[in-house]
N, C-alpha and C positions, 0 to 999 in steps of 0.2 A: 504494500500500500504506500503510495507516494505522499510527500509532505502536504501537498494541496488537498488531497482527499481527506487526510486526517484533520486538517484545519477546518475544512468544510463541515465535517461531522461534529467537531467541537462547537463550531459556530451555530449549527442547527440546534444542538441541545441547549446551549445557553441563551440563544435568541428566543427560543420557545419559553424558557423560564423567565426571561426578561419581560416578554410581552404578557405572559400569563400573570405574573406577580404584579406587574404594573397595572393590569386591568383590575385585579382584585383590590389594590390600594385606591385606584381612581374611584371605583364603585363604593367601597366601604367608607371613604372619607367625603363623599358627596352629600353635604348636609341638605341641599335642595331636594334630593331624592327622598330623604326621610320626611321632611315637612310636607312634600307633595303627597306622599303615601298617607301620612297621618290625616291630612285634609280629605283625601278621597275615600278613606276607609273609616271615617268617624272615630278615629283614635282620640281626638281632642275631647270628645264627650266623656270618655272614660278616664283619660289622663290629661287634664287641661295644660299641664306643663310638659307635655311629651317632647316638644322641641328642645327644651332645656335639658331633659333627661338624655335625649339622643346626643346632644352636644357634649354632655358630660362623658358618655360612653366613648365618643370619638376622641375627646381630649385625653381620656385615660389611656386608650390604646396607643395614642401618639406619644404619651409620656408627658403631656403638658398640664394635666390635672390629676387630682386624686379622685378615686371613685366615691360618689356620694353614698355613704353607708347608711344614711337615714332613709334612703329610698330602696336600695338593693340589699337583700338579705345575705346571710353568710354563704349560702350555696351559690347564689348569683355572683357574689364577689369572687369566690374561688374559681368559678367557671370563667369569669372575665379575666382573671389573672392568667389562666391557661391561654385564653384568646390573645391577650397582650404578648405573651411569650412567643406564640406562633407568628404574630406580626413582627416582632423584633427579629426573629429568625428569618422571616421572609425578606425583611429589609436588607439583612446581611447577604442573603442569597441573590437579591436583586442587584446589589452593588457589585458583587463578584461577577455576576453575569454581564453587567454593563461594561465592566473593565475588560473582561475577556473578549467580548464582541468588539469593543473599540480597539483593543490591541490587535486582533486579527485583521480588522479593516485597515488599521494604520500600517500594518506590515504589507498588506496587499497594495495599498496606495504607494508606499515607499518603493516597492518592487515594480510598480506600474503593471501589476498583474491583473488585467481586466478579466481574464478567465476566472481567477480566484474570487474577484469581487462579485461577478455575476453568479458564480456557483454558490457562494455564501448566501446571497440574497434570494436566488431562485429556490435552492433546496431548503434554505431556512424558512422561506415563505410556504413552500409545499408542506413541510413538516408541521409548521404552526397552524396552517389552515386545516390540515388533517386532524390535529389535536383538537381544534375548535369544533370540528364536525363530530368527532368522537364524544366530546363532552356534551354537545347538544343532544346527541342520540341518547346518551346515558341519562340526561336530565329530563327526558320525556316522561319517565316514571320518577317524578320528583321526590316522592316520599322515600323510595328505595335509594335514590341518589343521595338525598339528604342524610339518611341513616348511614350509608356507606361512608360518606364524607366524614361524618363525626366519629364513627368507629375507627376509621383509619388514622385520623389526626389526634384524637384524644384517648388517653389511657384510662379514663374513668367515665362514669355515667352522669356527671354533673350537668351535662348538656340536656338531659331529659328533664324538662321543666313541667311544673304543675300550675296550670292557669289560675287555680284557686289560692295558691301560696306564693307563686313567683311572678312579680310584676313585669319582669323582662319579657315574658311571653305575651303579655297584654300589650306592651310597648312595641314589640317586634314579633308579631305572629308569623305563622308559616307563609302567609301571602306576601309578607315583606321579603322573605328570603327567596321566594319565587321571582319577584320583581328584580331583586339584586342579582340573582343568577342570570336572568335574561340580559340585564344591562352589562354584566361582566362579560358574558359570552359575545355580545354584540361588539363591545370594545375590543376584546381579544381578536375576534374575527376580522374587524376592520383594520387593526394594526397588522395582523398577519397577511391579509390580502394586500395591504399597501406594500409590504416587503416583497411579496410575490410579484406584484406588478412592476416594482422597481427592478427586480431581477430580470424579468422578461424584457424590459426596456433596455437595460444595460447590455444584455446578451444580444438583442437585436441591433443595437448601435455598434457593438464591437464587430459583428458579422458584416454590417453595412460598410464600416470603415475598412475592413479587410478587402471587401469586394471593390471599393473605390480605389484602394491602393494597388490592387492587383493589375 
C-alpha cells in the first residue's frame, strides 16, 4: 500500500469524525432549537422557565456554568455529569481530527499533489455520506436507535428517566431528541456532501488541466 493511499484512508476516518462530532456540537448547542421546540410543543405551560433550564444545561456541558441543583435531582445531575464527560471527550477527538485532516491537506498542498487532494476529498466525502445514510436508516426505528445509542455510550442506567420524578424528561422529551437527531443528520449530510462535491470538482479540474496541457 503506497503512502497516498494510507493518507487517504486516515483522512477519511478523521474527516468523518470531524464532521460527525461537529454536527453533534452544532445541534446540541443551538439554543434557538430548544426554544422553538418548547414553543411548538407546549413545554412552557409545564415549565415556564424551560428556556433558562435548557440554557443552564448547555452552559454546564460547555463548562461555563454549574448545574442548577435546585431544579435537577441527584440522578439527573449524575447523568448530566456523564453527558458532560462525553462532550469533553468529543471535543478532544474533534480537535485531533481537525489537526490530522489539516496536516494531510497541508502536506498535499506542499507537495502540489492534486491527486492526493482530490482523493482525500472524494473518498472522504463518499465515506461520510455513506455514514450519514447508515445513521439515517438506523434512526428510522428511533426508539431502538435511541436505546442502542445510550447503551453503547453509557455504562449505567441513569439515562432511563421517570417523567413523574425526573424533570429533565419533561424539559427534553423523546420528541426533542427526534428533532435533534434529524437536525444533526441533516448537518452531517450537508457537510459530507459538500466535501464530496469539492472532491468531484477538484478531480474534474485536474483531469481538464491534464487534457489542456497534453
